[in-house]
N, C-alpha and C positions, 0 to 999 in steps of 0.2 A: 504494499499501498503506498502512495505517496505520500510525503507530508508536505502541505502548501506552504508554500514562502511568507505567502504574507495572508490575517484572517484579518488584521482588526487595521480600519483608518483612521485618523483622529481628527477634526479639522477645528483650524482657532475657528472663531468666529467676528469680533471687529477687524472690518479690513479683508476678512478675507470670504466669511457667506454674504456679507452687508457692511455698507458704507457705514464708517463710525468715525474717524480722523477728521473728515471735513466738518463736519458740525461742532466738533472743538476749534477748528484755525477758526469759522466764522464766530463763535462763540469772545476766543481771544481776542477779534478784532474787536465786536464791541466795548469789550471792555478794555482794552487799547482804550477807544476811544471818548471811553467813558472818567479816564484819568486825565484826558488831554490836556487838560490845564498843570499838569502839575510834575508830566514828566513826554519826553519823546515817546514814543511807539515803542520803537527797537528795545529803547530802556527797560520802559516798562515789558515785556515780555521775556528779559533777561531775566528779573527779578523775578516773574513767575514762573520760568523753568527754576530757579534757585529754591526757590519755594515749594516748589514739589518732589524735587529729589528731597530734601530733606522733608517733608510730609510721608513719605511714601510708606517708611516704614511703621508712622503714626495710624495713615488714614487708609491705608491699597491705593489698588487702581480702581480705578473710575471717578463716576463724576461730582459723587461727595466729597471725595477728597479735591478735586477739584475746584469745586467751590470753596472749598473753607481755604484753596489755598488762593483763591485769585482775592478773596477779604483781607488774606494775611500781609496781600502785599501790597494791596491799597493802602491799608495802616500804615507802612511800612514805607511808602513811595511820599506818603505827606505826610510823614512824621505825627502821624493821630488824628489828625485833621478832618480826615475824610467826614463829610457830612452822614448821618446816618440815610438819609435818601438815595444816598448813593451806594450805599451799603446794604438798600435795600433791593435796587437796580441789578446788584449785583447777582443778591439772590434769587431774582426773576432768570434772568439767565440761565441759573443754574436750573431749576425749576423747567426749564426749556429746554434743554436737555433730556433731561428725562420725561420730555413727552416725542420728542421730535419724530418722523413716522420715518419707518424701516424700509432701505433701499437696498433690497439683494444686492449679490454681484452678477455678472453677465456670467451663464453659465452653471450657475449652482442648481436650480432646480433639476436640471438634466443628468448634470455630473452623479448628483447623489440618486436620484432615480437608477439608473443603471447600474450603482454600484447596492442599493441598498438588497438586500437578501442574499448578495453574494459573498457580500463581508460583512462583519460585525461594525459599523460606523456608531464613532463615538463622537461630541463633542466636548471640546476641553475651553475654556474661556478663562479668565480674569476681571475682574471686573466688580462690583455690584451688585449682587445676588438678586433682588427687583425687577433691575433694572435690564438684566441680558434676562431673566425669565421673560421677561416684558418684551422685547427683544424678540425672543424666541418666539414667543406665542404668536406675535402679528407679524414675523416672516411668513409661517404658515412650512413652516421647515421640519417643526418637532417630532413627527409620525416617523420622519426618514432615519434618524436617531437611535439605536441600541440603547444608548446611556447618555447622560449629559453631566458634565462636571464641571464647576464652576469654581476655580481655586483661587487663594488666595496671592501665589504665584506659581511661577515652573519653574522644573526644576528637573533634575533626570533624574531625582527620585519622586517626583511626582508623576514625571512618565511610567517608569517601575511598576508603581503603583497601579496607576489607574489599568495598564495594559493590562497587566495580571490578574486585574479584578476582571474586567469586563472581554479581556482576550487570551489569548495562550502563552502572554510575554511578551516582553519588548523586542525580542528578536524579530517575530512572525507581527511585529507592527509598524505602523507609518504612522507618520504628527505632518499634515500640509497645512501651512500660515504663512502669512505675512511677516513675519516677525523671526529677521537670524537669531538675536538673540532668547526670544522665548520658548519660541514655536518649535525652531530646526537647531540649534544649536547644543541644546540641553538632553534631547529627543537621540540625536545622534547619540549623544555619550550616556546616553539611558540603552544603546543597542539597537535601535530603530532605525527607521528610515525617516528623512528627513529631506520632505520637498518642499522648496521656499517659492512661493507666489508674488510676488514684488507689487509693493501695490504705491504708488507715487506720492501718499501722504504718510507712510509711516514716521509717529510720533521719534522726534532724534533721540529718545533714551530707549527707543528698542532696537538700533541700531549698532554693529558691530560686523567684521569681514568678514564673508563666506568662504566654512569651512570646505574648500575646493578639494584640499587632496583625502578630505574623509571617503570612507571609499559608498558610504549611505548616504552622501549628500547627492542631492535630486535640484534642479531646476526649470521651473516650466513657466507661458509665458501668463498663462492665466489658466481658469482651475477646467475647461474642455478641454487641454492637454493630458489630462489626469491620467484618463480612461486608456490612454495607447501608452502612456509611461507605465502603467499598473501589465500592461498587458506584456510588454516587453518583459518586463521583472517577473511575471510567470512563465516564460517562453523557456 
């Protein structure tokens, strides 16, 4: 009896299954506009990124942490003089992020339809629990997945645990995503295939070099190319 080389496929969610970063960019532009009387836009964005880095270990990934980082940045930029009315507007922009429409990426539905039932499919994503559950429900993609894992971070340990629980271990699994840092490098370190699907707006904190020397690293232009890649691996 031949053992299948691949039985389980993990998918990142934000900017892999649906658009996400574009909404953060629009929100950041609105935020810098609110503080235009106090500092230049690039300076505000720089201070916001510093706050996000500091706060990741406290608030994790997602909209709530981003909103708190905007408020913290506004207080710092204005030396505590930020009007309460502006803080209220910042809170409004955060709430708007939690209600933006879900726009799936090209080729997502066709790809999941073709793979569902042939492989165990698991969505593995970081971010706010309620927000990710909302987006999954609104996307209409939930029925394709055998499991959904919303995690605080993505490490090799994370992937070993999930692929052992959902499938046949990381060696017979593949992780597909747009973040080299979170989706690809740790999945490969766990023993899985890592399939990189670049997105033009990937968050700067998710940037690392491509692990081109890793035998299990693959790169495709869009999700529509995934089925052919899987067929080649199985042949």
